[in-house]
LOMAR-829259 format. One record per residue: x, y, z of N, C-alpha, C, CB in turn; residue in one letter. Coordinates in steps of 0.1 Angstrom, whole numbers. Each point is the difference from the previous one (the first is absolute). Glycine has a CB too. Layout:
BEGIN
   npx   npy   npz  capx  capy  capz   cpx   cpy   cpz  cbpx  cbpy  cbpz residuo
     X     Y     Z     X     Y     Z     X     Y     Z     X     Y     Z       A
...
This chain:
BEGIN
   npx   npy   npz  capx  capy  capz   cpx   cpy   cpz  cbpx  cbpy  cbpz residuo
  -127   209  -168    -5     5    13    -2    15    -2    12   -17    13       M
   -25    21   -13    -4    14    -2     2     8    12   -16    -7   -17       E
    11     2    28     1     8    13    11    -4     8   -24     3    -1       R
    28     5    11    10    -3     9    -5   -10    11    11    22    -4       S
    -3   -32     8    -4    -9    11    11     1    10   -12   -15   -15       E
     8    16    27     9     2    12     5   -14     4   -11    21     7       R
    24   -22    -5     6   -12     6     7     4    13     3   -11   -23       V
    -8     6    34     6     3    13     8   -12     5   -19    16     5       V
    32   -14    -2     8   -10     5     3     3    15    11    -4   -23       V
   -15    -5    32     2     2    14    15    -2     4   -25    -7     4       V
    31    16     3    13    -2     4     1     2    16     9     8   -23       V
     0   -15    29     2     0    14    14    -4     4   -25    -5     3       Y
    29     7     9    14    -4     4     2   -15    -2     1    19    16       D
    11   -23   -22     4   -13    -2    -8    -7   -12     6    -2    24       A
   -12    11   -33    -6    -6   -12    11    -4    -9   -20    15     3       V
    17   -26   -11    10    -5   -10     0    10   -11    -4   -24     6       R
    16    29    -9     2    11   -10    -5    -4   -14    19     8    13       L
   -16   -20   -17    -4    -4   -14   -15    -3    -1    23    -9    -3       L
   -29     6    14   -14    -2     1    -7    13    -4     2   -18    17       D
     4    29   -13    -5    14    -3     4     4   -14     1     6    24       V
    12    -6   -27     4     5   -13    -3    -8   -12    18    10    13       T
   -19   -23   -11    -4    -9   -12   -13     5    -6    12   -19    10       G
   -23    19    -3   -13     4    -5     0    14    -5   -11   -16    15       P
    18    25    -8     1    14    -4     7     2   -13     0     7    23       L
    10   -15   -26     7     1   -12    -9    -5   -12    22    -4    12       E
   -30    -6   -10    -9    -5   -10   -10    10    -4     3   -23     9       V
   -10    29     1   -10    10    -2     6    13    -6   -14   -10    18       F
    26    13   -13     7    12    -5     5    -2   -15     8     5    23       G
    -4   -17   -26     4    -3   -14   -12     1    -9    19   -14     8       M
   -31     9    -3   -12     1    -7    -4    14    -3    -8   -21    10       A
    11    30    -1    -3    14    -2     9     6   -11    -6     2    24       N
    18    -7   -25     9     5   -11    -5    -5   -14    19    -1    16       E
   -29    -8   -16    -5    -5   -12   -15     3    -1    18   -18    -1       H
   -23    29     7   -13     4    -3   -10    -2    11     5    -4   -23       G
    -2    -3    34    -9    -2    11    -1    12     9     5   -25    -1       A
   -15    25    10    -2    12     8    -2    -5    15   -10    13   -20       H
    20   -20    25    -1    -4    14     6    12     9     2   -25    -7       Y
    -9    28    17     5     9    10     6    -8    12   -18    18    -7       E
    31   -17     8     7    -9     9     3     7    13    10   -12   -19       L
   -15     6    30     2     6    13     5   -10    10   -18    17    -4       L
    28   -13    12     4    -8    12    -6     6    12    22    -8   -11       T
   -27     0    20    -7     5    12     5    -8    12   -20     6   -13       A
    24     2    23     5    -6    13    -8     5    11    24    -2    -9       S
   -24    -6    20    -7     5    12     6    14     5    -4   -24     7       P
    -5    34    -7     4    13     4     8     8   -11     1    -9    23       G
     1     3   -34     7     6   -11    15     2     2   -21    12    -4       G
    26   -20    14    14     1     3     9    -8    -9    -6     4    23       T
    19    -1   -24     9    -8    -7     1   -14     6    13    21    -7       D
   -10   -31    -1     2   -13     6    13    -6    -4   -25    -4    -1       V
    30    -5     8    13    -6    -3    -3   -15    -4    13    15    16       R
    -8   -18   -28    -3   -13    -6    10   -11     5   -10    11   -20       T
     8   -23    15     9   -11     4    14     2    -4   -19   -15    -2       T
    22    23    -8    13     3    -4     7    11     7    -6    -8   -22       T
    -2    15    31     5    11     7    -3    13    -8    18   -14    10       G
   -23    13   -22    -4    11    -8   -12     7     6     9   -11   -21       T
    -8    25    22   -11     8     5    -9     4   -12    14     8    19       R
   -27   -11   -17   -10     4   -10    -8    11     6    -1   -23   -10       L
    -1    34     2    -9    10     4   -14    -3    -6    18    17     1       G
   -28   -16     7   -14    -3    -4    -6    13    -6    -3   -17    18       A
    -6    15   -28    -6    11    -7   -12     6     9     6   -11   -22       D
   -12     2    30   -11     4     7    -2    -8    13   -11     7   -22       V
     4    -2    31    -3    -8    12   -11   -11    -3     5    20    15       A
    -3   -32   -10    -9   -11    -2   -14     4     4    19   -16     3       L
   -20    23     8   -13     4     6    -8    10    -9    10    -4    22       E
    -2    11   -31    -7    11    -8    -3    -4   -14    12    16    14       D
    -5   -27   -19    -1    -3   -14   -13    -8    -2    24    -1    -2       V
   -29     2   -11   -11    -8    -4     4    -7   -13   -18    15    11       D
    11   -26   -14     4    -7   -12   -13    -5    -8    21    -8    11       V
   -31    17   -10   -13    -3    -6     1    -5   -14   -10    17    15       E
     5   -29   -17     0    -6   -14    14    -3    -5   -20    12    -4       G
    31   -11    12    13    -3    -5     6   -13     5     3    24    -1       G
    10   -24     3     7   -12     3     8     2    13     2    -7   -24       T
    -4    -2    34     8     0    12    10   -11     0   -20    10    13       L
    32    -6   -10    11   -10     0     6    -1    14     5     4   -25       V
    -4   -16    31     5    -1    13    13    -9    -1   -23     2    11       V
    34     4   -10    13    -8     0     2    -8    13    10    17   -16       P
     0   -25    15     3    -9    12    12     5     8   -10   -19   -12       G
    13    11    22    11     3     9     5   -13     6    -8    24     5       S
    21   -26    -3     4   -12     8    -4     1    14    20    -2   -15       P
   -24    13    20    -6     2    13   -15     0     0    20    13     7       N
   -26   -22   -15   -14    -1    -1    -7    -3    13     3    -7   -24       W
     4     1    33    -6    -3    13    -4    13     8    13   -22     1       Q
    -5    32    -4    -3    13     7   -11     7    -8    23     2     8       I
   -22    -3   -21   -10     7    -9   -14    -5     3    17     3   -18       T
   -19   -16    20   -14    -5     2    -6     3    13     6   -18   -15       V
     2    24    24    -5     4    13    -2    16     1    11   -20    10       T
    -8    27   -21    -1    14    -1   -14     4    -3    24     2    -7       D
   -33    -1    17   -14     2    -3    -3    13    -8    -5   -12    21       E
    13    22   -18    -2    13    -8     2    -3   -15     7    14    21       H
     4   -20   -24     3    -3   -14   -11    -9    -6    25     2     5       L
   -29   -12     2   -10    -9    -5   -13     7    -2    10   -19    12       L
   -14    29    -3   -12     7    -2     0     9   -13    -3     1    25       D
    15     5   -27     1     8   -12     0    -9   -13    14    17    13       Q
    -8   -29   -12    -1    -9   -12   -14    -4    -3    23    -8     5       V
   -30     5     6   -15    -3    -2    -7    11    -6     1   -15    20       R
     1    27   -15    -7    12    -5     3     2   -15     1    11    23       R
    11   -11   -27     4     2   -13    -5   -11   -10    20    13     9       L
   -19   -25    -4    -5   -12    -8   -15     1    -3    18   -14    10       S
   -26    20    -1   -14     2    -3    -2    10   -11    -5    -5    24       R
    14    15   -25    -1    10   -10     6    -5   -14     2    17    18       Q
     8   -26   -17     7    -3   -12    -8    -9   -10    21     2    13       A
   -18    -1   -25    -5   -10   -10     6   -13     1    -4    19   -16       R
    17   -19    20     7   -13     2    11     2    11    -5    -7   -24       R
     8    -3    31    10     0    11    10   -10    -3   -16     9    17       T
    29    -6   -17    11    -9    -3    10    -1    11    -3     5   -24       A
     9   -17    26    11    -1    10    12    -6    -7   -17    -3    19       S
    28     7   -14    13    -6    -5     6    -8    11     3    19   -16       V
     1   -31    13     8    -8     9    -7    -1    14    21     6   -12       C
   -14    -3    23    -6    -1    13   -11    10     3    22    -8     8       A
   -25    17   -18   -11     9     1   -13    -8     2    12    17   -14       G
   -12   -30     9   -12    -8     2    -4    -2    14     6   -12   -21       A
     4    12    30    -3    -1    15    -8    12     4    21   -13     4       F
   -17    25    -9    -7    12     4   -15     0    -5    22    13    -1       T
   -24   -18   -11   -13    -1    -5    -8   -11     8     8     7   -23       L
    -2   -18    26    -6   -10     8    -4     5    14    13   -18   -13       A
    -4    25    19    -2     6    14   -12    10    -1    24    -4     7       A
   -25    11   -18   -11     9    -2   -13    -6    -4    17    17    -6       A
   -17   -30     5   -12    -8    -4    -4     0   -15    -8     6    23       G
    18    -1   -31    -3     2   -14     2   -13    -8     6    24     2       L
     0   -34     4     3   -12    -7    -9   -12     5    23     8    -4       L
   -32    -5    13    -8   -11     6    -9    -6   -11     0    12    23       E
     2   -25   -24    -8    -7   -10     5     1   -14   -19     3    15       G
    31     3   -17     5     2   -13    13    -8    -2   -10    23     0       R
    13   -25   -13    13    -5    -4    10    11     1   -10   -18   -15       R
    23    14    18    10    10     1    14    -6    -2   -14    13    16       A
    23    -4   -20    14    -5    -1     9     9     9    -5    -7   -24       A
    16     1    27    11     8     7    13    -7    -3   -16     7    19       T
    27    -3   -13    13    -6    -3    -1   -14     4    12    22     4       H
    -5   -31   -12    -1   -14     3     5    -4    13     3    -4   -24       W
     7    11    30     5    -3    13   -11     4    11    23     4    -8       E
   -32     4     5   -10     5    10   -14    -7    -2    13    22     1       L
   -15   -29   -11   -13    -6    -3    -6    -8    11     7     0   -24       A
     2    -9    30    -5    -8    11    -4     8    12    14   -18    -8       D
    -6    29    11    -3     8    11   -13     8    -2    24     2     5       Q
   -26     3   -17   -13     7    -3   -12    -9     1    13    14   -16       L
   -11   -27    12   -11    -9     1    -4    -4    14     7    -9   -22       A
     4     7    30    -2    -3    14    -6    11     8    19   -15    -1       R
   -14    27    -1    -5    12     8   -14     4    -4    24     8     2       R
   -27    -9   -15   -13     4    -5    -7   -12    -8     8    25    -1       Y
   -14   -34     9    -5   -12    -7   -12     3    -9     7   -13    20       P
   -12    25   -19   -11     3   -10     5     4   -13   -13     7    19       G
    26    -6   -21     6     4   -13     4   -13    -7     8    22     9       V
   -11   -23   -22     4   -11    -8    13     4    -7   -24    -8    -3       E
    35     3     9    13     4    -5     5    -8   -12     6     7    24       V
    -3     0   -34     6    -7   -12    15     1     0   -21     6   -14       D
    28   -17    16    14     0     2     8     1   -13    -4   -14    20       C
    -3    12   -31     7    -1   -13    -1    13    -8    -5   -24     0       E
    -6    31     1    -3    11    -9     9    12     2   -23    -7    -1       A
    27    14   -10     7    12     1    -9    12     5    15    -8   -19       I
   -27     7    15   -10     9     6   -14    -6    -2    14    20    -5       F
   -23   -16    14   -14    -6     0   -10    12     1     8   -22    11       V
   -18    21   -20   -11     9     1   -12    -7     5     9    14   -18       R
   -16    -8    28   -12    -6     5   -10    12     3    12   -20    11       D
   -20    23   -21    -9    12     1     9    12    -2   -17   -12    15       G
    14    22    -6     8    13    -1    13    -1     7   -21    12    -2       P
    25   -23     7    13    -1     8    10    -9    -8   -13     2    22       V
    25     4   -24    10    -7    -7    12    -1     9    -8     9   -23       I
    14   -20    24    12    -2     9    11    -7    -8   -15    -2    21       S
    27     7   -19    11    -6    -7    10    -7     9    -3    18   -17       S
    12   -25    11     9    -8     7    12     8     5    -6   -20   -14       A
    18    15    13    12     7     6     5    12    -8     5   -21    10       G
    -4    32    -4     8    12    -4    -2     4   -15    17    -7    17       V
    -9     1   -26     0     5   -14   -14    -4    -6    25    -2    -2       T
   -33    -7     8   -12    -3    -6   -10    11     0     4   -23     7       S
    -1    34     1    -8    12     0     0     6   -14     5     4    24       G
     6    -6   -31     1     5   -14    -9    -8    -9    24     7     4       I
   -24   -20    -2   -10    -9    -8   -14     5     2    16   -20     2       D
   -20    21    11   -13     4     4    -4    14    -7     2   -13    22       L
     7    22   -21    -3    14    -5    -1     0   -15    12     9    19       S
    -4   -18   -26    -1    -1   -14   -14    -6    -4    25    -3    -2       L
   -30    -6    10   -13    -5    -2   -11    10     2     8   -22     7       A
    -6    31     2   -10    11     2     1    10   -11     2    -3    25       L
    10     6   -30     1     9   -12    -7    -7   -12    22    10     9       V
   -20   -23   -10    -6    -7   -12   -15     1     2    19   -15    -2       E
   -24    14    14   -15     1     2    -5    14    -4     2   -17    19       E
     6    27   -16    -5    14    -2     2     4   -15     6     5    24       D
     6    -9   -30     4     6   -12     1   -10   -12    12    16    13       L
   -13   -29   -10     1   -10   -10    14    -7     0   -17    12   -13       G
    17   -23     6    12    -8     0    12     7    -7   -14   -21     0       S
    11    28   -11    11     7    -7     7    10     8   -12    -4   -21       E
     4    12    29     6    10     9     9    -7    11   -19    16    -5       A
    13   -26    10     7    -8    11    13    -6    -6   -21    -4    12       A
    20    -1   -24    12    -6    -6    11    10    -2   -15   -17   -11       R
    11    29     7     9    11    -3     7     4    13   -14     8   -19       L
     7    -7    30     5     3    13    10   -11     5   -21    13     6       V
    17   -25    -8     9   -12     4    13     1    -8   -20   -14     6       A
    19    17   -19    11     0    -9    10    11     4   -14    -8   -18       K
     9    20    22     9    11     4     6    -3    14   -14    16   -13       H
     7   -24    21     6    -4    13     8   -12    -1   -20    10    11       L
    21   -16   -23     7   -12    -2    -4   -11    10    20    14    -9       V
   -33   -17     9    -5   -11     9   -10    -7    -9     4    13    22       V
    -8   -25   -16   -11    -8    -7   -13     7     2    13   -21     4       F
   -21    21   -15   -14     4     2    -7   -10     8     0    13   -21       L
     2   -26    18    -5   -11     8    11    -9     3   -23     1   -11       Q
    27    -1    23    12    -8     4    -3   -15    -1     7    18    16       R
     2   -26   -22    -2   -14    -1     2    -6    14     8     0   -24       P
   -16   -10    26     1    -8    13    -6     7    12    21    -9   -10       G
   -21     1    21    -6     6    12    11     1    11   -22   -10    -6       G
    18    12    18     9     1    11     9   -12     3   -16    16     9       Q
    10   -28   -13     8   -12     3    13     0    -6   -21   -12     1       S
    24    19   -12    13     0    -6    10     7     9   -10    -1   -23       Q
     5     9    33     9     7     9     1    -6    14    -5    21   -13       F
    -5   -29    16    -2    -5    14     9   -12     2   -23     9     1       S
    24   -13    12     7   -12     4    -9   -12    -3    14    13    18       V
    -9   -22   -26    -9   -11    -4    -4    -9    11    10     2   -23       R
     0    -5    32    -3    -9    10    -4     8    13    17   -17    -9       L
   -30    21     9    -5     8    10    -7    -8    11    -3    18   -16       A
     4   -31    15    -6    -9    10     6     1    13    -6   -16   -18       A
    -2    15    29     5     0    13     8   -12     3   -20    14     8       Q
    30   -13     1     8   -12     3    -9   -11     6    20    15     4       P
   -17   -27    -8    -8   -11     4     3    -3    15     0   -10   -23       A
   -11     6    30     2    -4    14     3   -14     2   -17    17     6       R
    14   -25   -16     2   -15     0    14    -3    -4   -24    -4    -4       N
    32    -4    12    14    -3    -4     0    -8   -13     6    -1    24       D
   -15    -8   -26     0    -8   -13    -2     9   -12    -9   -20    13       L
     0    30   -11    -3     9   -11    11     9    -3   -24    -1     6       L
    31     6     5    12     8    -2    11    -7    -7    -6    12    21       R
     8   -24   -18    10    -8    -7    -3    -2   -15     4   -12    21       G
   -17    10   -24    -3    -1   -14     1    13    -8   -16   -18     6       I
    12    29     1     2    13    -7    14     3    -2   -21     8    10       M
    30   -11     0    14     3    -1     6    -8   -12     1     4    25       D
    -6   -17   -26     5    -8   -11    -3     6   -14    -2   -20    15       R
   -11    25   -16    -4     5   -13     8    13    -3   -23   -10     4       I
    24    19     6     7    12    -3    15    -1    -2   -17    11    13       T
    23   -22    -7    14    -2    -2     4    -5   -14     1    -6    24       A
   -11    -1   -31     3    -4   -14   -13     0    -7    19   -15     8       D
   -23    26   -14   -13     1    -7     0    -8   -12    -2    23     8       P
    13   -27   -14     0    -8   -12    -2   -15     2    15    17   -10       S
   -15   -21    22    -1   -15     3   -15    -4    -2    19     1    16       A
   -20   -14   -16   -14    -6    -1    -7     2    14     8   -17   -18       D
   -18    25    17    -8     3    13   -14    -4    -2    15    19     6       H
   -17   -31   -12   -14    -4    -2    -6    -3    14     6   -10   -23       S
   -19    11    24    -7    -2    13     3   -14     6   -18    16    -8       L
    17   -26    -1     2   -14     5    14    -2     5   -17    -8   -16       S
    27    13     9    14    -1     4     3     7    13     7    -2   -24       L
   -12    14    26     2     7    12    -7    -7    12     1    22   -13       L
   -13   -27    10    -7    -7    11     8   -13     4   -22     9    -9       A
    26   -17    -1     8   -12     3    12     3     8    -8   -10   -21       D
    16    20    17    13     3     7    -3     5    14    10     6   -22       D
   -22     1    24    -3     5    13    -7   -11     9    -2    23   -10       A
    -1   -34     4    -6   -11     8   -15     2     3    22    -5     9       G
   -29    13   -17   -14     3     2    -8    -3   -12     6    18    17       V
   -19   -18   -16    -8    -2   -12    -1    13    -8   -13   -19    12       S
     9    17   -25    -2    11    -8   -12     9     6     8   -13   -21       V
   -18     6    26   -11     7     5     4     8    12   -15   -18    -8       R
    23    13    17     5     7    12     8    12    -4     0   -22    13       H
     9    20   -22     9    12    -4    -9    11    -7    20   -16    -3       L
   -29    12    -5    -9     9    -6    -8     8    10    -2   -14   -20       T
    -3     7    30    -7     7    11     8    10     8   -15   -20     1       R
    28    15     2     9     9     7     3    13    -7    10   -21    10       L
    -8    20   -23     3    12    -8   -12     9     0    16   -13   -14       F
   -28     7    12   -12     8    -1    -3     7    13    -8   -15   -17       R
     9     8    28    -4     5    13    10    10     6   -12   -21     4       D
    25    19    -6    10     8     6     6    11   -10     6   -19    14       Q
    -6    16   -27     5    10    -9   -10     7    -9    21   -14     1       M
   -33     8    -1   -11     6    -8     3    -1   -15    -4    16    18       G
    11   -27   -22     3    -2   -14     3   -15    -2    10    23    -2       T
    -8   -26   -10     3   -14    -4    15    -3    -1   -23    -2   -11       S
    27   -10    11    14    -3    -2     4     4   -14    -1   -19    16       V
    -7    16   -26     4     4   -14     1    15    -1   -12   -20    -8       A
     3    27    14     1    15    -1    13     5     7   -26     1     0       R
    29    -6    11    12     4     7    13    -3    -8   -12    -4    22       F
    12    -8   -28    11    -3    -9     2     9   -11    -3   -24     6       V
    -9    27   -13     1     9   -11     4    14     4   -18   -13   -11       E
    13    18    22     4    13     5    15     1     3   -23     3    10       S
    28   -14    -4    15    -1     3     8     0   -13    -5   -13    21       T
     0     6   -31     7     0   -13     0    13    -6    -5   -24    -3       R
    -7    31     4    -1    13    -6     9    10     6   -24    -5    -5       L
    25     5    18     9     9     7    15    -3    -4   -16     2    19       E
    19   -15   -20    14    -3    -5     3     5   -14    -1   -20    15       A
    -9    18   -24     1     5   -13     2    15    -1   -13   -19    -8       A
     5    26    16     1    15     1    15     4     4   -25     2     6       Q
    30    -9     4    14     3     5    10    -2   -12    -7    -7    24       Q
     6    -4   -31     9    -3   -11    -1    10   -11    -1   -24     5       L
   -11    28    -8    -2    10   -11     5    14     4   -20   -13    -7       L
    19    16    20     5    13     5    15     1     1   -21     2    13       E
    27   -13   -11    15     0     3     8    -7   -10    -6     0    23       T
     1    -6   -33     8    -8   -10    -4     2   -14     4   -16    17       G
     3    10   -26    -3     1   -14    -3   -13    -7    15    19     0       T
   -18   -30     8    -2   -13    -6   -13     1    -9    10   -11    21       A
   -10     3   -32   -12    -1    -8   -12    -5     7    15    -4   -19       P
   -26     7    14   -13    -4     7    -1   -15     2   -11    21    -9       L
    16   -29    -1    -2   -14     2     9    -5    11    -5    -3   -24       D
    17     9    26     9    -3    11    -7     4    14    21     2   -15       V
   -26    10    15    -7     5    12   -11   -10     4     5    24    -6       V
   -13   -28    -4   -11    -9     2     5   -14     6   -13    11   -19       A
    24   -16    14     5   -13     5     5     2    14     6    -7   -23       R
     1    17    25     6     2    14   -10     3    11    20     9   -12       R
   -32    -5     8   -10     4    10   -12   -10     0     7    23    -2       T
    -5   -34    -6   -10   -11     1   -12     2    -9     7    -2    23       G
    -7    12   -32   -12     2    -9     2    -9   -12    -3    23     8       F
    15   -28   -11     2   -10   -11     2     6   -13   -14   -14    13       G
     5    23   -17     1     6   -14    -2    15     1    -8   -21   -10       S
    13    28     0    -2    14    -1   -15     4    -2    23     2   -10       A
   -30   -11     3   -14     3    -2    -8    -1    13     2   -10   -23       E
     1     0    32    -7     0    13     4    12     8     0   -25    -1       T
    13    29     1     4    12     7    -8    12    -5    23   -10     3       L
   -24    12   -16    -7    11    -6   -15     0     5    16     0   -20       R
   -22   -12    20   -14    -1     3    -2     4    15    -3   -18   -17       R
    11    13    26    -1     3    14     2    15     3     7   -23     6       V
     4    29   -12     3    14     1   -12     8    -4    25    -4    -3       F
   -30     1    -9   -11     9    -5   -12    -1     8     9    -4   -23       T
   -12    -8    28   -12    -2     9     1     7    13    -4   -22   -11       R
    16    20    17     2     5    14     4    15     1     6   -24     6       E
     3    28   -16     5    13     1    -5    10   -10    20   -11     9       L
   -27     5   -19    -5     9   -11    10     4   -10   -16     8    17       G
    28   -13   -16    10     3   -11     8   -13    -3     2    24     8       V
     3   -26   -20     8   -11    -3    14     2     7   -12    -4   -22       P
    20    -7    23    13     0     7     9    10    -7    -3   -23     8       P
     3    23   -21     9     9    -7    -2    15     3     1   -17   -18       S
   -14    21    19    -3    13     4     3     3    15   -18     0   -17       A
    16   -10    25     4     1    14    15     3     1   -19   -15     7       Y
    27     7   -14    14     2     1     4    14    -5     4   -25    -4       R
   -10    29    -7     4    14    -6    -4    11    10    -4    -9   -23       A
    -6     7    31    -5    10     9     8     1    13   -22    -2   -10       R
    26   -10    15     5    -1    14    15    -4     1   -23    -5     6       F
    29     1   -17    13    -5     2    10    11     5    -5   -17   -18       R
     6    28    11     9    11     3    -4    13    -5    19   -17     1       T
   -15    28     5    -2    13    -6    13     6    -5   -19     3    16       T
    30   -12   -16    13     5    -4     3    -5   -15     8     0    24       V
    -6    10   -33     3    -4   -14    14    -4    -1   -17    16    -8       T
    21   -24    -2    14    -3    -1    10    11     0    -8   -19   -13       P
     4    31     7     8    12     0     3     5    14    -9     6   -23       A
    -2    -6    31     1     5    13     8   -10     9   -22    12    -2       L
    20   -25    -1     7   -10     8    15     2    -1   -20   -16    -3       A
    24    20    -9    15     1    -2     5    14     3    -2   -17   -17       G
    -7    26    20     5    14     2     8     1    13   -20     8   -12       A
    17   -16    22     8     2    13    13    -8     0   -22     3    11       G
    25   -10   -22    12    -8     1    13     8    -2   -13   -19    -9       R
């Protein structure tokens, strides 16, 4: 990077602190290794803001006075996004700056701000997995990707929850400086340059709405109570006293999925739980959760979560090392 490029991060009251500092750390670390990003935080009126942690942030410049011509605009999120999307002054400034910027990025619930400003209309976008359905319902013109860590659609880049702002920023550094520079920044931050897996590895697997039909509720309860049991479509239909066709239609119409898909999702969630909380070998986990074999378990994990079960266990089981575990005794 020969010339300096301005990166403006919008800050406001109740902004998520890590949404702000994550991208700043990435660009700041890139500067330590030869980049020339000019980093600015901009708030309405240039006033200090209080973040979700209660930490007070001082803004470098007033949002109304800053420009980002040819640079990067970053819009962090807030758990109070319902208020943010009704702040017309903030939205006007985001629109103005986005017109100037070479690229506009959002972190987590910042996608709601971009959507409210009309910047995501007709575009694909990502946000936190817990908020994806709300974003899709409130802004039907946005194609919400529930799986991606970040999504680029033209000059607009949106990322998933909180720490994914780091992933997004690393991708922007790679775009500007190349993969080796981005890899060096990731290495110094001790993070993945390209995080394995998507949001589904963090989300609640059984996100289906409660069934309205008593028969359907009973079948779903039976499946979730014992994921390892035989839950073939024909057996479930026989036990419920209905035809396979009727049961298939009930699941499709009320749950928006198939019986087989629901069974697999239930088993996957059960396997995640065992991997997070226990030490059983993979073949035992597979048998206990109805997958039958470690190979089937690996195949489903890789397809659905983007990582094999062994990597999932290593990442999510515990943050306490044996030495730390014994330290408090």
